[in-house]
N, C-alpha and C positions, 0 to 999 in steps of 0.2 A: 442614606449614606453609605448602605452595603452599593447600591447600582453604581454609584458615584467612584468607589474604589475600583469595580470590577470596570466599570467604564476608561477606566486611566488605564486598566492595565493593556485593552487593544488601543486607546492612542497610541502608545509610545513603539518605537519598531522591537519587534521582541520575538524569538523563535516562537514556535509553537511547542517548545516543550517547557517554555516559560509560563505561559497559560496555563496551565494544572503544574500548581505549587506543591500539594500535596504528593502529587503521582512523580513527580521529578523533581526532588527537593532542591538540589541544585544548580536546577533550569539549564542545563548542560546538553548539549544533543548526548543524544546515549540511545544503543537499542535497544536492550532488554527493555519493559514494560510489563508491570503489572495491568492487565487488563480490567480486570474487574475495580482495582483502584481506578483504572481513569474511567470507565463507565460509570463508578459514584461518584467523583468529583464534579465527572462532565454533566451529569444531569442536575448537581447540584447548583455548576455557574448557570445552567440553561434555566433554572429555575429563576435564576435572579435575571436572567436579560432576556428570556426569552416575551417577546412583542404580545403573545395572548398574555401573560402573565401582568407586566409591568405596560402602567398607562400610556406612556409616551410610545411615541414613534421615532421612526429616523434611525437616532445611534441604536437603538437596542435591537432593531430588524439587523443592522451593520453588524453590529453584538455576535446576534445571535448567529448569523450565517455564516462569521468567522471560528465561530465556535464550535458549529458544525462541522466545516472543513477541516479546522484540527483536529478536531475530534478522530473523523475518519480517517485521514493521512495518519497518526499517530495510532490508530487503531489495526491497522491495516498492515499486514510484514512488507507487503511489495513497496505502496505508497512508503511506508515508513522509513524503509532504507532508503530509495529514492530520494527522502528528502535529508535523510541522515547525511546521504554523501554528499548532496549538494551543498547543506551547511559545512561539511568539513573539508571537501576536495571541491567544491565549485564546478561539479559533473553532473547537468540537469539528464539525470536517465529518462525523464520523462518527455525528451524529444525526441523521436523516431529516427531523425537521423543519425543521431549518438550511439545507438542502441541498433541501429540498423550495422553503422560502419563497427563495432565491437562483436557483432554475431559474423560478419564476413570473415575476421581474423580468424576464427572457432568453426573450420569444416564440419567437425566431429558433431559441434550442436546444431547447426544447419540441416544434417543428413537426418540425424535424429527428428528435429521436428518436420522435416520433408514426409519421413516415415511415417509416421504420428499421422499427419496429416491425412494422407492416402489411406492411413487404416480407418481413419473416425467418417473419411469420405466415404468410403465404401461397405459400411456398416446396413445393416438393414433390419437389425432389431436390435429392440431393449436388452437381451444379454449381449449383445456384442460391445453393444457402447458402455453396459458395466463395466466390462473386462477395461475396458480401455480410458475409464475413469477412474476405477479403481488405480491400475498402473500411473496413471498423473495424480492422484492425490499421494502415493507414497512416495512418486518423485517431488513434488511442493513439499510435504514434510520432511524431506532428506536435505533439499533446497535451504529451508528456514532452519535448520540445525547448520548446516555450513557454513549459514551468516551469521551464526550465532558464534563459534569457532572465528568466523571472520572478521567480526567487531570485536571480539575479546583481546584476540589478537594483533588492533588497530592495521590489519592488514587489509586499506580500501582498494590496492590493484584486484586483490582475492573479491571483496566484498562486489564492486564495482561487476564485477566478471560472474559472478553468481548472479546479483540483480538483474542483468540482462537475460540471463537466463529465465532465472523464477519471472520474468514478464512476459516471456512466451509462454513458459506451462501456467500461467493464470490465464491468459487469453483464450490457451486450449481449454484451460476448464468454463472458462464463459462459451465457450464454441460449444464442448461439451451439453451446457446444460440447457443451451439451444434447440438441440439436435432431435431432427425430426427426419423420419427414413426418407431416403430421395435428396436430402437437403445438400445444398454446394456452403461449403466453406472459402470464409477468406481469414486467413490467422493474419493481425496486425502485431508491428512490432511494440 
């Protein structure tokens, strides 16, 4: 019975927020997320639809995959901001061309990204990379705090700009984590 209710939830066209009714009781797109509550609800729902737990194939595999995707998007600040902006404003910031176009309108951001990219390329040891990592982590925290304000004020123009910037610095964080001495980096939009 419970599996049927969960299955019906996936079959209708719903936002990702509506998939987690305990975490998002009104089902409306929102920025603020209680990540521990989201994780708990995700685990409960996953226990109901995971193919290894439920003996039926097909739909439960699809539901499990959709649930994983929904959880990932809503639990990660960048993905959640991109999804929220797409839901509310119809702007797809996961599209690299859209992000590039917006970055080209911000020469200061572009210059900062190039400077940090060059610094990363010039790193020769873990100590140097640790400094860049810490600076980038601080930058990411500040951008997430800025998104808090942007979304709280329903200022989607600023939220779009902040999300584009967050995407670049998040990609830099990935490059930092993959760093090895002498390695070359390509930053993606």
